[in-house]
C-alpha distance (Angstrom), angle and dihedral (degrees) to the residues before:
residue distance angle dihedral
M1 . . .
M2 3.80 . .
L3 3.78 114.6 .
A4 3.77 119.6 -136.3
A5 3.78 114.7 -108.1
V6 3.77 131.8 -167.9
A7 3.81 117.8 -147.2
M8 3.78 124.8 -156.3
A9 3.79 123.0 -174.2
V10 3.78 123.3 -156.6
T11 3.81 120.0 -155.8
V12 3.79 113.9 -108.0
A13 3.74 119.7 -118.3
G14 3.76 119.3 -150.6
C15 3.82 98.1 11.6
M16 3.79 125.0 118.6
E17 3.78 115.8 -104.6
D18 3.81 125.1 -109.3
N19 3.81 114.7 -40.7
D20 3.79 94.4 -15.2
G21 3.77 99.3 148.9
V22 3.82 94.0 -22.3
V23 3.81 117.6 134.9
C24 3.82 110.8 -132.0
P25 3.82 134.6 -168.1
N26 3.77 123.0 -115.2
K27 3.80 120.6 -119.2
V28 3.82 92.8 -93.3
Q29 3.80 91.1 54.9
Q30 3.80 91.4 46.1
E31 3.82 91.2 52.9
W32 3.79 90.2 48.9
A33 3.82 92.1 51.8
E34 3.79 91.1 49.8
A35 3.82 90.1 55.4
E36 3.85 90.1 62.5
I37 3.83 96.9 170.7
G38 3.79 129.6 60.3
V39 3.80 138.4 157.5
L40 3.81 129.5 -130.6
L41 3.82 113.8 -150.7
H42 3.81 121.4 -156.8
L43 3.80 126.6 -161.7
D44 3.80 121.3 155.0
M45 3.80 142.6 132.4
P46 3.85 95.5 -72.6
V47 3.84 87.7 69.3
F48 3.82 87.2 67.6
H49 3.82 96.7 27.6
P50 3.82 109.9 33.7
E51 3.80 90.7 174.4
Y52 3.80 92.1 60.8
N53 3.81 118.8 111.9
H54 3.80 113.0 -168.9
R55 3.81 90.5 -152.2
Q56 3.81 90.5 63.5
Y57 3.77 90.3 84.5
G58 3.76 119.6 -147.5
T59 3.82 93.0 26.5
H60 3.82 98.8 90.6
P61 3.81 113.5 141.4
D62 3.77 119.0 -106.4
P63 3.84 112.8 -96.3
S64 3.81 89.2 -125.4
T65 3.82 88.2 73.8
F66 3.79 92.6 62.2
N67 3.80 102.9 93.0
P68 3.84 119.1 143.4
T69 3.81 93.4 178.5
E70 3.83 96.7 -174.2
L71 3.80 98.2 39.1
N72 3.80 110.1 158.8
T73 3.80 119.0 171.4
D74 3.81 90.4 -173.1
Q75 3.80 87.7 64.1
W76 3.81 89.0 53.3
M77 3.79 91.2 54.1
E78 3.80 92.2 46.6
A79 3.81 87.6 57.9
A80 3.80 90.8 47.0
R81 3.79 92.0 49.8
K82 3.82 91.6 50.2
L83 3.79 87.8 55.6
G84 3.78 91.0 50.9
A85 3.81 94.9 -114.4
K86 3.78 117.6 165.5
Y87 3.80 95.5 -168.7
A88 3.80 138.9 26.3
V89 3.80 132.0 -155.7
L90 3.83 121.1 -157.5
T91 3.81 123.2 -155.8
A92 3.78 95.5 -127.6
K93 3.81 89.1 175.5
H94 3.78 125.9 12.4
G95 3.79 132.7 175.0
S96 3.81 99.0 -55.7
G97 3.81 92.9 63.1
F98 3.82 91.7 -125.8
T99 3.80 108.4 137.0
L100 3.80 124.7 -143.6
W101 3.79 90.2 -145.6
P102 3.83 128.0 59.9
T103 3.79 96.7 -99.1
K104 3.78 118.3 -169.7
T105 3.81 91.5 -146.3
H106 3.82 97.2 81.4
D107 3.81 142.4 -14.7
Y108 3.80 97.3 -105.4
N109 3.81 95.5 100.3
V110 3.82 145.3 92.5
S111 3.80 93.0 -77.1
R112 3.83 87.5 72.2
C113 3.80 97.1 51.5
P114 3.83 130.3 84.8
W115 3.83 93.5 -116.7
K116 3.82 106.4 113.8
E117 3.81 86.4 -8.6
G118 3.79 90.4 -76.1
K119 3.80 93.3 -57.9
G120 3.79 98.2 101.5
D121 3.79 132.4 104.8
I122 3.80 114.4 -162.2
V123 3.80 93.0 -171.7
A124 3.81 91.0 55.5
D125 3.82 91.5 47.7
F126 3.80 90.7 48.1
V127 3.81 94.3 51.0
A128 3.81 91.3 46.7
S129 3.82 90.7 52.0
C130 3.80 91.1 48.3
H131 3.80 90.2 55.7
K132 3.80 91.1 45.2
Y133 3.81 92.3 54.9
G134 3.80 97.3 38.7
I135 3.81 93.8 -111.3
K136 3.79 120.0 137.6
P137 3.86 112.1 -118.4
G138 3.78 125.6 -128.4
I139 3.80 133.6 176.7
Y140 3.81 129.3 -141.4
A141 3.80 103.7 -141.5
N142 3.80 105.6 -174.9
M143 3.79 107.5 -171.0
S144 3.81 96.4 158.6
T145 3.84 99.0 77.4
N146 3.79 132.7 30.6
G147 3.81 120.9 166.4
Y148 3.80 93.0 -170.4
L149 3.81 92.5 57.1
W150 3.83 97.3 34.4
V151 3.80 95.9 -112.6
D152 3.81 126.9 149.1
N153 3.81 136.7 -178.9
P154 2.93 125.9 -19.0
G155 3.82 92.3 14.1
V156 3.81 101.3 -75.5
I157 3.81 124.3 148.3
Q158 3.81 112.1 -117.2
P159 3.83 125.6 -140.6
G160 3.80 110.5 -78.7
S161 3.80 95.9 27.8
P162 3.81 115.7 150.4
I163 3.83 89.8 -132.1
T164 3.80 139.5 48.4
Q165 3.80 127.2 -114.6
E166 3.81 89.2 -106.7
E167 3.80 91.0 52.6
Y168 3.80 90.9 50.2
A169 3.80 90.9 50.9
S170 3.80 87.6 54.8
I171 3.82 91.5 48.3
M172 3.81 90.6 50.2
E173 3.78 91.4 51.7
R174 3.80 93.2 47.2
Q175 3.82 93.8 46.8
L176 3.79 92.9 48.6
T177 3.80 89.5 46.7
E178 3.81 89.8 53.5
L179 3.80 93.2 48.3
W180 3.79 95.1 44.1
S181 3.81 96.5 41.8
N182 3.80 106.3 40.8
Y183 3.81 105.1 47.8
G184 3.78 106.1 48.0
P185 3.81 129.2 -116.4
L186 3.81 114.8 -14.3
F187 3.78 126.6 -148.8
E188 3.81 95.1 -151.2
V189 3.78 139.2 3.7
W190 3.79 121.1 -158.0
F191 3.79 125.4 -147.5
D192 3.79 102.7 -172.4
G193 3.79 103.3 -157.2
G194 3.79 91.5 7.1
I195 3.78 126.6 -101.5
L196 3.79 130.4 -78.6
S197 3.80 113.7 -107.8
P198 3.83 122.4 -125.8
V199 3.82 88.7 -110.1
Q200 3.80 88.7 61.3
G201 3.79 95.9 44.7
G202 3.79 99.3 -86.2
T203 3.78 131.8 116.2
D204 3.79 130.8 -85.6
A205 3.79 95.6 -101.0
L206 3.80 91.5 161.0
A207 3.80 93.8 63.6
L208 3.81 90.3 41.5
L209 3.81 93.2 52.0
R210 3.78 93.1 47.6
R211 3.78 91.0 50.2
L212 3.81 101.9 41.1
Q213 3.84 107.3 24.2
P214 3.82 107.4 17.5
N215 3.81 93.0 155.6
A216 3.80 97.9 49.0
I217 3.78 122.5 107.9
A218 3.82 110.6 -125.9
F219 3.80 123.0 -148.7
Q220 3.83 109.5 -150.9
G221 3.78 88.8 -12.7
P222 3.81 128.6 158.9
Y223 3.79 118.4 -52.6
G224 3.79 112.9 -98.2
Y225 3.79 97.3 31.0
E226 3.78 112.7 137.7
N227 3.83 98.7 -134.0
L228 3.79 105.5 47.0
I229 3.79 129.4 150.0
R230 3.78 127.6 -171.3
W231 3.80 141.1 -135.6
V232 3.82 117.9 -106.5
G233 3.81 94.8 -142.4
N234 3.81 102.3 -100.7
E235 3.80 143.4 50.0
V236 3.80 98.0 -131.4
G237 3.81 100.5 86.7
T238 3.79 96.5 -104.4
A239 3.78 114.1 129.4
P240 3.79 117.0 -164.2
D241 3.78 116.1 -99.7
P242 2.95 113.9 -100.2
C243 3.79 99.6 30.3
W244 3.79 110.1 179.4
A245 3.79 120.0 -166.0
A246 3.80 88.5 -140.7
A247 3.80 115.3 82.2
D248 3.79 138.3 -177.9
S249 3.78 90.5 -118.9
T250 3.75 133.7 10.5
T251 3.80 97.2 -123.1
N252 3.78 144.2 -18.3
S253 3.79 93.5 -151.1
D254 3.78 99.4 112.1
G255 3.77 92.6 51.1
V256 3.81 92.3 -120.0
Q257 3.80 102.5 88.0
V258 3.79 121.5 44.6
V259 3.79 127.0 -151.2
T260 3.80 110.8 -142.0
G261 3.79 108.5 -135.5
L262 3.78 130.3 -23.1
N263 3.80 98.4 -101.3
G264 3.78 97.8 73.2
R265 3.80 117.0 -140.2
P266 3.81 129.6 -100.4
D267 3.81 94.1 -133.7
A268 3.83 95.4 40.9
P269 3.83 118.3 128.3
F270 3.82 102.2 -126.7
W271 3.81 133.9 65.7
C272 3.81 102.8 -135.7
P273 3.84 111.0 144.1
G274 3.79 126.2 -165.5
E275 3.78 129.4 -104.1
S276 3.81 116.8 -154.7
D277 3.79 112.3 -149.3
F278 3.79 122.7 -169.5
T279 3.77 139.3 152.4
L280 3.78 133.8 -107.7
R281 3.80 87.6 -141.1
L282 3.79 122.6 68.6
Q283 3.78 114.1 -85.5
Q284 3.82 90.2 -123.9
S285 3.80 91.1 60.1
F286 3.82 123.7 94.6
G287 3.79 115.7 -47.4
G288 3.79 92.0 0.3
G289 3.79 89.3 -62.2
W290 3.80 93.8 -59.9
M291 3.83 97.8 101.7
W292 3.79 131.4 52.3
H293 3.79 120.2 -112.8
E294 3.78 128.1 -178.9
G295 3.80 115.4 -101.3
Q296 3.82 96.1 21.0
D297 3.80 101.3 94.0
S298 3.81 89.5 113.0
M299 3.82 93.1 54.5
L300 3.80 95.6 95.8
Y301 3.78 132.4 131.7
S302 3.78 113.7 -107.3
V303 3.79 119.1 -110.4
D304 3.80 89.6 -109.6
E305 3.81 90.9 53.8
L306 3.79 91.0 47.7
M307 3.79 91.4 49.2
R308 3.79 90.0 55.3
K309 3.80 88.2 52.8
Y310 3.80 90.1 50.3
E311 3.79 90.0 52.6
T312 3.82 92.3 49.0
S313 3.81 93.8 46.1
V314 3.80 112.0 33.3
G315 3.79 87.2 21.6
R316 3.81 91.0 57.1
N317 3.79 99.6 53.6
T318 3.82 98.6 -89.1
N319 3.78 135.7 103.3
M320 3.79 119.5 -106.4
L321 3.81 118.0 -127.8
L322 3.82 111.9 -171.5
G323 3.79 119.6 -158.9
L324 3.81 115.6 -132.1
V325 3.80 120.9 -172.3
I326 3.80 124.5 -136.5
D327 3.81 113.3 -146.2
N328 3.81 130.0 -142.2
R329 3.81 90.1 -86.8
G330 3.79 89.6 59.9
L331 3.82 93.8 -109.7
V332 3.79 138.3 110.6
P333 3.83 101.0 -106.6
D334 3.80 116.1 -104.9
A335 3.80 92.7 -116.9
D336 3.81 91.3 53.1
V337 3.81 92.2 47.7
E338 3.80 89.9 52.3
R339 3.81 94.0 47.6
A340 3.82 92.1 46.9
A341 3.80 89.2 51.8
E342 3.82 91.3 48.8
F343 3.79 90.0 49.5
G344 3.80 92.1 49.4
Q345 3.78 91.4 48.8
A346 3.81 91.2 48.9
I347 3.82 91.1 52.9
K348 3.79 90.6 49.4
Q349 3.78 93.1 46.4
R350 3.79 95.0 46.4
Y351 3.81 100.7 39.0
G352 3.79 107.2 13.0
S353 3.81 99.1 85.6
P354 3.79 118.1 34.3
T355 3.77 118.6 -158.0
A356 3.80 90.2 -132.7
K357 3.79 135.9 -5.7
T358 3.77 141.3 179.7
K359 3.81 142.0 167.1
G360 3.76 138.2 -152.3
R361 3.78 151.2 141.2
G362 3.74 126.4 -97.5
K363 3.74 145.0 53.0
R364 3.81 94.5 -68.9
I365 3.79 124.8 42.4
E366 3.78 114.3 -179.2
M367 3.78 127.4 -161.1
K368 3.82 117.0 -165.4
L369 3.80 115.0 -168.1
E370 3.78 124.2 -145.8
E371 3.81 90.0 -143.4
P372 3.81 132.6 26.3
L373 3.80 112.5 -92.1
R374 3.79 130.8 -156.7
T375 3.80 104.1 -145.8
D376 3.80 139.5 170.0
R377 3.81 104.2 176.9
L378 3.76 145.1 28.2
V379 3.79 139.5 -172.8
L380 3.81 123.9 -131.8
Q381 3.81 124.4 -169.2
E382 3.78 131.4 -179.3
D383 3.79 122.5 -153.7
I384 3.79 92.7 -107.2
A385 3.81 91.4 -169.5
K386 3.82 81.3 80.5
G387 3.80 93.4 43.5
E388 3.80 134.2 -114.5
R389 3.78 104.3 -48.4
V390 3.80 106.2 161.3
L391 3.81 114.2 82.8
E392 3.81 100.1 174.3
W393 3.79 131.4 7.3
H394 3.75 144.6 166.4
V395 3.80 135.2 -169.0
E396 3.79 121.0 -133.0
A397 3.80 123.1 -165.3
T398 3.77 135.8 -166.6
T399 3.78 113.1 -132.0
M400 3.81 128.1 -146.1
G401 3.80 89.2 -94.5
G402 3.78 92.3 53.8
K403 3.81 94.7 -105.6
T404 3.82 119.7 141.9
I405 3.81 114.7 -132.6
T406 3.82 135.7 173.6
L407 3.79 109.1 -117.0
C408 3.82 99.2 -177.2
Q409 3.78 143.8 -24.9
G410 3.77 140.1 -163.5
T411 3.77 149.4 150.3
N412 3.80 117.9 -111.0
I413 3.80 125.9 28.7
G414 3.81 105.7 175.3
H415 3.79 118.8 152.4
K416 3.79 93.9 -16.9
R417 3.77 138.1 -3.6
I418 3.80 120.9 -177.1
A419 3.78 112.5 -160.8
T420 3.80 121.7 -168.8
F421 3.79 126.2 -170.3
E422 3.79 143.7 159.7
P423 3.82 111.2 -61.7
A424 3.78 114.9 -90.7
E425 3.79 133.9 174.7
V426 3.79 108.2 -129.4
T427 3.79 141.0 174.0
S428 3.81 98.4 -163.4
L429 3.80 140.7 11.7
T430 3.79 131.4 -156.6
L431 3.79 125.9 -162.5
I432 3.79 109.2 -151.3
A433 3.80 122.5 -167.6
D434 3.79 102.4 -147.1
S435 3.79 91.8 -176.7
C436 3.79 132.3 11.6
K437 3.79 141.1 160.8
A438 3.81 96.3 -142.7
Q439 3.77 136.8 3.5
P440 3.84 107.3 -55.5
I441 3.80 114.5 -116.0
I442 3.81 108.8 -163.6
K443 3.79 110.8 -171.2
N444 3.80 94.0 -179.3
M445 3.78 136.3 20.0
A446 3.79 107.8 171.3
V447 3.78 129.2 176.4
F448 3.81 126.6 -161.5
S449 3.76 134.1 -155.8
V450 3.78 121.1 -118.2
N451 3.79 110.5 -90.7
P452 3.84 111.4 -103.2
């Protein structure tokens, strides 16, 4: 049962007033932050040919061997929904160069495989299933590597390639045009490894994005794009702490602009939040856990391990993007579906129903409980529409004996901060902004009871 709480806000002294010098997200970036949880789905030639290495050029498997006979994108979205995902990103083209849509740029695509007698389009099926299940669609558009065309990071033709750098730039532009024109509005586009700039022999992805998908979030997209997000430096779901949404630059993907550090910076000029990607499968499994391999369906992180990743991703002011494998049938394996559902249920059980919550403006926000509460965690959220205002904070609590203790402390809050601490029985809590750059606007301060 939720306890009643009374909030009191105290006016800040010495902080700048609303939006005075505070970098703020646009509406697209706000919507993305509210989504919090997404899935990243991988299906490529290594699922059928685990021995294949896309950097051994000229050895790409024949497209006729790509045949996911039971492929069902609805089943993928059912797994995503059980997790609690609000968006999904499909690897439409990964390292092999094989495309999951019938591209007109080359023959290495689904139109040359036996699945649906060459008349299928996995990207189209995926987007349709996303809409059916109320999940926002995204597309992984890897332009940095392509085994079929002898291309390696960050999108450079290798010696012996059947095409020139100029021809590859044209192929990149045409493939991105197909993906961004034929499947409707996208929630997010993913450039794994970034995208080569025109100066370096790449394509003008910035102009293309602005023209075809102006409302899509872009992970490691072209410098200067309005809706960029950044990598947090690892694929294990651990964002740096602190992890500010503001950054010195929007991306370093084109090799021209460099982001200093992974933490961001509170007084930086750009809003470019982090996205923490990690896998449901153990990192030591095939392909770092991103690709399916026979006999590894038991190699999954435990729910407890996944919960820690949730708390160090969503709980550190980033979105969480969970990698789900697609097997050689074209399905998320049963074991992975079950673990994703368990993870989603654990998130809901642990953070879905706070014991008490409040909100307010000001340097001090007090929460008085009607009954004593034994707690070990709380959630803090700023109204990021007004930017990240709190620079340092701590939470004090009054114990049953009337003693004042410090439960937790930190630097940034941003969209969401999950703070955990040693269990304590308290009768009131006070969030204190020790330092800020404008009046704090806390849209949610929620406290949770210790799990039985």
